[in-house]
C-alpha positions in Angstrom: -5.5 30.9 -21.6 -4.0 27.7 -19.9 -7.3 27.5 -17.9 -8.6 26.9 -21.4 -6.2 24.7 -22.7 -6.9 22.1 -19.9 -10.5 21.9 -20.0 -13.2 20.8 -22.5 -15.9 22.0 -20.4 -17.4 18.5 -19.7 -15.0 16.9 -17.1 -17.8 15.9 -14.5 -19.2 13.6 -17.6 -15.6 11.7 -17.9 -16.0 8.3 -16.8 -13.5 6.7 -15.0 -12.3 4.9 -18.3 -12.1 8.1 -20.1 -10.3 9.8 -17.5 -7.8 7.1 -17.2 -7.7 6.8 -21.0 -6.9 11.1 -21.1 -4.3 10.5 -18.4 -2.8 7.6 -20.3 -2.6 9.6 -23.2 -0.8 12.5 -21.7 1.8 10.1 -20.2 2.8 8.2 -23.3 4.6 11.0 -25.3 6.0 12.0 -21.8 7.8 9.1 -21.4 8.7 8.6 -24.9 10.6 11.8 -24.6 11.9 11.1 -21.1 13.7 7.9 -22.6 14.9 9.9 -26.1 16.6 12.6 -23.6 17.9 9.8 -20.8 19.6 8.1 -23.8 20.9 11.3 -25.3 22.8 11.8 -22.2 24.9 9.0 -22.8 28.0 8.9 -20.5 28.6 12.9 -19.7 26.5 12.4 -16.5 25.7 10.1 -14.1 22.0 8.9 -14.4 19.8 7.3 -11.7 16.3 5.7 -12.5 13.5 7.7 -12.9 10.0 8.4 -11.3 6.8 9.1 -12.9 3.7 10.6 -11.5 0.5 12.2 -11.8 0.2 15.7 -10.1 -2.5 18.4 -9.8 -2.0 21.4 -12.6 -0.9 24.1 -9.8 -4.1 26.8 -9.8 -5.4 25.8 -13.1 -8.5 23.1 -12.6 -9.8 20.6 -10.1 -10.2 17.9 -12.9 -6.6 18.5 -14.3 -3.3 16.6 -14.1 -0.2 16.8 -15.4 2.0 13.7 -15.8 5.9 14.1 -14.6 9.0 12.2 -14.8 12.1 13.4 -13.1 15.8 11.8 -12.7 18.7 13.2 -11.1 22.2 13.7 -12.8 25.6 13.9 -11.6 29.0 14.9 -12.5 31.2 12.1 -13.4 34.0 14.2 -11.9 33.5 15.5 -8.5 35.3 18.9 -8.7 33.1 20.1 -12.0 30.4 22.9 -11.2 26.9 22.4 -11.3 26.7 25.0 -14.3 29.4 23.2 -16.2 27.2 20.0 -15.4 24.5 22.0 -16.9 25.8 23.3 -19.9 27.6 19.3 -20.9 23.6 18.1 -20.5 22.1 20.9 -22.4 24.6 20.2 -25.2 23.5 16.8 -25.3 19.6 17.4 -25.0 20.3 19.8 -27.9 22.1 17.3 -30.0 18.6 15.0 -29.3 16.2 18.2 -30.4 15.8 20.2 -27.2 17.3 23.5 -27.3 16.8 24.7 -23.7 16.9 28.1 -23.1 18.2 30.4 -21.1 21.4 29.5 -22.6 23.3 30.4 -19.3 22.5 29.7 -16.2 21.1 26.3 -14.1 17.4 26.2 -14.8 17.0 25.5 -18.8 13.6 24.7 -20.1 12.0 24.1 -23.6 8.4 23.1 -24.9 7.5 21.2 -27.6 4.0 19.8 -28.6 2.5 20.1 -25.3 5.7 18.0 -23.7 8.2 20.3 -21.1 11.9 19.6 -20.5 13.2 21.4 -17.9 17.0 21.2 -15.9 16.7 22.3 -12.3 19.2 22.2 -9.7 18.7 19.4 -7.3 16.2 20.0 -4.6 18.4 17.2 -2.5 21.8 18.1 -3.7 23.6 20.8 -4.8 25.8 19.2 -6.6 23.2 17.4 -8.8 20.7 18.5 -11.5 17.2 17.3 -12.1 15.9 16.4 -15.5 12.1 16.7 -15.9 9.6 16.4 -18.7 6.2 17.0 -18.1 2.7 16.8 -20.2 0.7 19.8 -20.4 -2.5 19.8 -18.3 -4.8 17.2 -19.0 -8.8 17.1 -18.0 -9.1 13.8 -16.7 -12.6 14.6 -15.0 -12.8 13.0 -11.2 -10.0 10.7 -12.0 -8.0 13.9 -11.0 -8.4 12.9 -7.2 -7.6 9.3 -7.5 -4.4 9.5 -9.7 -2.9 12.3 -7.2 -3.7 10.1 -4.4 -2.0 6.8 -5.8 0.7 8.5 -7.1 1.3 10.4 -3.8 2.9 7.2 -2.3 3.6 5.3 -5.4 5.2 6.1 -9.0 5.6 4.6 -12.2 9.7 3.2 -12.3 12.0 4.1 -14.8 14.9 2.1 -14.2 17.9 2.9 -15.8 18.4 -1.2 -16.5 15.6 -0.7 -19.1 17.1 2.4 -20.7 17.5 0.4 -23.8 14.2 -1.1 -24.1 12.7 2.6 -23.0 9.5 1.2 -21.9 6.3 3.1 -21.1 3.9 2.4 -18.7 1.0 0.9 -19.5 -0.5 0.4 -15.5 -1.6 2.5 -13.0 -0.3 3.0 -9.7 -1.9 1.2 -6.9 -2.3 3.0 -3.6 
């Protein structure tokens, strides 16, 4: 079912401009949800800046990508256990309209309108969470390789100093 959702059957006929337009169309709602959730967390956790990037859709289609924005969240208290931080952040995200499941444990997720929000233990720190917002797989034709290659060494910056403005990237990373 996921494969059919990622393909319109004419990937080879997409021009470079059409591929980038499809990628940008996937990026916009992810950026908007990211900023909504980032701002809803407020002072309940220490927030770093986010990074946005295009990645291959795992085992789906060669011509499809997903757009992801991630940021690290840390407890304001060095003594707060990760489970408690997760519960606090999940409560803030719920107040912003995102009820993540399961309701216990560290990994939680929810999907709405093709956008998925996840809380996971940080891959770099056992005391932090990673907030990730990602799009569904989107067919970008031949641009898939270009986008994933360009974003392998660069990313869209979601600086915490820009949180009040909530800017959405309008250009693509340059290799």
